[in-house]
Every structure is written in structure tokens, then in C-alpha cells.
N, C-alpha and C positions, 0 to 999 in steps of 0.2 A: 921222410921229413914232413912234419905237420905244416899245414897251410895257416898262415897268420892273418888271412883275410877275414874280416868280421862281416857276417851276413846281416843285412839290415832287417828291421822289423817294421811291420805296418803299425799304424796307430791302434788298430784293433788287437793285434798281437801284444802290443805294449800294455794295453788296458787289461787283457787277460792275464799277463804275467804279473802285473802289479796288484790286481784285484780292485782297481779303481775304474770308474766309468770312462767311456770313450769321450764324453763331453769334457771330463777333467784333463784328459790327454791333450785334446785340441786347445783347451783354455791355456794349458801350460805352454804349448807351442806358441800360441798367440802372444802370451805374456813374455816369452823369451826365457822362461825358467827351464824349459825342456828343449834341448837342442834337437832340431830336426832339419832335414833337407828335402828338397823336391827331387823326385826321380827325373833323371834326364829324359827329355822328350815327353814327359807326362806332368805338365805343370800343376795338375790338380791332385797329384798323389804325393804323399809325404812318406819318408822313411826315417827311421830312428835307429841309431847304433845301440846295441845292447849296453855298451859301456856308458853311453850318454844317459840311457834309461836308468842304469844302476846308480850313476852319480846323482841324478834327479831324485830317485827314491831314497838314497842315503842322506840327502840333504833335508829330508823331512818335508818335501814339497807336496804334501797331500792335502786335499780338502781346503780348509780355510787358510792354512799356512802359506799356500802358494800365491795368495793375493797380495 
């Protein structure tokens, strides 16, 4: 039986998958257009679910449109 747990991505991995810059990923997180969470016990580290990244990318939230 396959596992349904989604592995989180780092902002760097998210940038690599989408082809946009790391700055754009952090800007989208700060703006609230890309859902991200802090890793438990590591308040300076973010993680992003692939499904949230795909929803953000599908919404056309790249470059100037995310502002």
C-alpha cells in the first residue's frame, strides 16, 4: 500500500522545480501567495508542500503577477 505522506520541499528545491529564483520564492512566502510552514524546532527554516507549490505555479504567480 503506497504512503500518502507528502514530503516537504525547501525553498531552494521549490525554486529549482519552478525555474524561478530563490528570491521570488521567499517574496511569495512573505506576500502570502505561496503557502509555507516553519519546520518544527527550526524557526528559521521553511518547508513547502509540493501541492502548495503546484497550486501557486498554476495560479500564474510568477514574476510581476505575484505582487
